[in-house]
N, C-alpha and C positions, 0 to 999 in steps of 0.2 A: 393724684390720690395720695391720700397719707391716713395715719391712724388718727381716730376721732377719740370717741370715749371708749374706755376699757375697764375691765373689773375681773377679779379673781376671787374665789372663795373655794375652801377645802374643810373636810370635816372627817373625823375618824369613822363616823358611821355608828350603828348600834351594836355591831358584833366584835369590833376590835378594840384593843386598847392603846394601839399606836397607830401613828398615820405613817404609810410606807408610801405614799403619794409625795412628789415634789413638783414644783412648777417654776417657771421662770416668766415674769412679766416685765419686759424691757423694751418697750416700743422702739423700733419694729418688730422685735423678736419676742415670740411667745412659744411656750414649750410647757408640756405635760409628760410626767414619767411615773409610772406605776411599778414599785419595786416588787421583787419576791425573792423568798429565801428564808431559811429557818433563822431562829434567834432575832437579830437585829440586821441582818444581812439585806433585808429587803430596803429598809431605810438607808443603809449604806450606800447601796447601787443606785437607787433612785437619785440621792442628793449628789453623789459623785457625776452621774450623767448630767443633771442639771447644771453643775457647777462647769462643766465641761462644755456644754452648749453656749453659756454665757461668757466664758474665759477665753475659748478658743479662737485662733485667728486663722479664718479659712482661706487667708491670701487673696488673691484678686478674682475669686469665684463669686458667681452671683446666681440667684434664683435656685432652681433644683439641685445644682452642682454645689452650691453653696450650703444648702441644708443637709445634704448628703454627707459632706467634709465634716460638718458639725457633729452628726451622729456616729459617723466612724470614729471621732475622736472621742466621743463618748463611750462608745463600745470599747475602744482600746483602753480607757482608764478602768472600767470596770472589769474587763476581762484580767488586766494585770494585776489589780487588787485580789480579785477573787483566786489568782493563782499564787500569791505571796502570803496572804492571810489565812490560815486554816479555819478560822472562824466566819470567813466571807466564802468559803468554797460553795459552789453551786449557786451563788447567787446571780440574779439579773434584773433586768427592768425592761419595760415597755417604754417607747417615746413616740410622741407626736410634736412635731414642730412646725411653726407657722411664722413665715418672714415676708413682710411687706416691702415690695421694693417695685418702684416704676409703673404703679397701676396694676400689678400684679401680686398674688398672694403665693409663694413657694411652700408647698406642703411637703415635710418629710416624715416617714411613718414606720414605725416597726412593733408588732404586737397587735394588742386588741383595746389599746386607748384609741378615741376617734376623733376626727374633724367633721365638722358640719358647716354647712352655708345656709343661712336664713336671709332669703331675698323675696322682696315683693310679698310677704306673708306667707311663704312656703320654705319648709325645711327640707334640704339635701344632704344626705351622708356622703362625705367625700372620699373616705378612707375605706379599705377593705379589711376586714378583722384577719390577722394571721392566727386563726384558731381551728382547732379540729373540727368543731360544729360546723364552722362555715365551710370546711372542705366538704363535709357530708352534706351540706346544703346544695353546694355546687355540683356535687356528684348526683344528686336526686335522691340520695338515701334518706335525707330528712327535710322535712318541711321547716319553713321559718318558724312557725307557731311552736313545732316541737323541738327545734333548735332552742329557744327562748327558755325551755323548761329542761333541756338535757343536763343530767347531772355532771358532765365533761365539759361544760360550756366555758369553763376558765382554763382548760388545757390550750396553750397556746404554742404555735408552730415556729414562731421566730422571737427572738428577744434579744437584748443588747447583754454582752458579758459571759455569753455561752461559748462563743467562739472567737478567735482572733480578728475574723472579718464578719460583718453581718450584712444580708441583703436587704437593702433600703428602698421602699415605695417613695419616689419623689416625682412632683409634677407640680406645673403652675396652674393657677386659677385666675382668669381675668377677673378683675374686681371692678364693682360699679359702686358709686356713691349711694350710701344708705345699707349696703350689705353688712350683715353681722356675721363674725366667724366664731364658732364654738369649738374649743377643744377639751377633752374630758377624759377622764379615767373610765374603766368599766363599772366602777362603783355608781356612777350616773346612768351610762347606758343600759346597763343590765336591769335597773331597777325603775327606769322611766323610759317609755316608748317613745318613738319619733312624734307621735300625735300630742302627746302631752308637753313635750319638749317645746314643739311648734306653739301650743297654747299658752305656755308660760313666757315665750318670747313675744307673742303678742300683747299679752296683757302688760308686759314691762319694756315695751320697745325702747321708751325714752329715758328709761332708767336701768343702765346695765348692772349697777351694784345690786339693785333689787331683783333683777332677773338672776343673777348668779346665786344671790342666798336663796331665791324661791327654787331654783333646780336641786340644791342641796337639800333643802327641807322637803321637796317632794321625794327624793331618793330615801331619806330617813323615814318619810311616812310609809313608804312601801316596803320597808323592812330594814333598810341601812346595813345590807350584809357585807358591804366592804367600805374601804375608805372613798371618800367622794371628792373630786376634783373637779370644778368648772371654771374655764378660763374663757371671757368674753371680749370682742374687739370689734369696733365698727369702722367702715372705710368712709371716709368724706374728702370732699373737694378741698383743696388749700393746704395750709402749712399743718404739720403735726401739732398734736395737743401739746400743751406746755406742762401737764401734769407729769410729777415726777414717777419714776419705775416704783412698782410695788415693792415696799419695804420688806414684806414678808417673804420675799423671793427664797426659796428652798428653807425656810424657817417656818414650818408648818405646824402649829398647834402640836409641838412634840410633848407628850406626858413624859413622866419621870423615866430615867433610864432603868430603874428598877422595877418597873410594871411588868407584870407577867404577860408574856407573849400569848396570843390567841391564835396564832397560825397551827396548823396540824403539826403535830411533833415530828414526823418523819419529813425531812427536808425532800421535795421534789415527788411527794408519793399524795395522790388524790385521795379526798376522803372518801367513805363509802356514799353509793347513792342513797337518796331519801327513801323513807318508807312510803309505801302507796298511800295516798290520800293525804299526805303531810305536805306537799307542795314542793318546790325545789328547797334544798339545802344549801347554806352558803359554801361555795368551794373554794378553795386556796388556788391561786394561780400556779401553773406548772408549765414546763415545755416538754414538748413531745418532739422527738427526732424526725425529720422529714421521712426517713425510711420507714417509721412505723404508722405513717398516715395511711398508705395503702391498706396495711394490715387491719387497721381500725375500720376502714371503709368496708373492706370485705367481712370482717366481723358482724357489721351492722346488719348485712344481708344474709349471713350464713344460717342454715339451718342447724348448726351444731348445738346451739344454746337451747331449742326446745328438745332436742334430742338427749342433751345431758340432762335436762330436767325429767324427762320420761324415765331416764335410767336411774335417777335417784329414787323416783316413785317406786319402780320396781324392786330396787333394793330394800327399801323400806318395807314393802307388802312381803317380800321373802323373810325378812327378818321377824315380822309379825306371825307369819306362818310357822316359822320353824319354832318360836317362843311358845304358841299354842300346842304344836306337837309335844314338846318337852312337857308342858303341863299336864298334858294327857297321859303320858307316859308314867310321870310322878304319881298322878292320882291312882292309875290302874295299879301301879306297883304297890301304893299303900293299902289299896283294898285287898290285893291279892295276900299281904302280909296278915 
C-alpha cells in the first residue's frame, strides 16, 4: 500500500484577513496546523509546528510513536518561541498528522483539527476533538446539535505550545486500497457537516484536487467564519505516486504583513455569545485549562444562572418602584407649596 493521488487547498475564509492555518503535503507525511494567538502569533505557531513536522528526525521510531515524536518536537519549538518572544507570548496551534507506512496510516492529533476516513462511500471521523463542547457532549450536558451551535465551540482543551509537553492522541488505521483520508482545520468541519463532506467526496471521488477545492467552497458558502484547510490523499496498491510534494507547504496565501488582524483584540479571551436569533457568531480559538473543564460542565447544569437572572429582574423592579415613590413625593410637595 502507498499514497496515490493527493491534494491540498486552503483559504482565509470570509471573516479573516490572514491565514493562520499551515499544512504539510510531503507523501507519505501529511499535516494540518491551525494557529491561535493575538497579532500574528497564530501564523507563527502554525508555521513553526508545520516546519518541525517536516524537518524533525524521529530516529528509528515508526507508526504512532513516530507521529507522536514529530508532534512533541513541534510543541517544543512553539513553546520555546512563545517563551522568548514577547510578541508570541500565549500563542499555540492545533495539529493533526497522518503518516502512511507499511499498509497503515498513523494518525497523531492535538486540538480540534480533524482526520476523516472515506471508505466504500461512507465517511468516518477518526479523531476526537479536544474541545470544551466535546467534553460537555461526552458528559451528557449538551447534545451534538447544541454543541454545533454553542458560542464556546472554539474553546479547546489541548494545544501545542502552551506547556513544555503535550498529550498526543496517536493510533494506527489499517489502510485499504481505495481509502481516502481527509485532514482539515475546524474552519471546514465547523461549517460543513459530515453528510455534506461525504457527498462532496462521492461527487469528486476521482479528482482529489476538485474535491479539496469543493470542500473549501462549501465552507465559504456556509459563512467562511474561519480559515479553511483541507488535505486529501488516497491509498493505492503498488508504488508511491511520482508527483512532487506540494510547493505551497507552509506558504499559504499569506496577505500583506501590514493587513489588519481580525482576531479578538484580547488574546485568549472568547468573544461574547451571539444575540438570540442571529445564529452562531465566529469564535476565536482559545485554550481552557483542564482544571476548568469540570467547572464548565458544572456551570452548564447549575441553577445559579436562572437565579441570577431573577435577582436582576427583582433589582430592576425595586429601582422602578423607588423612582415612582420619589416622583409621587415630589409632586405632592409641589402641590403642597
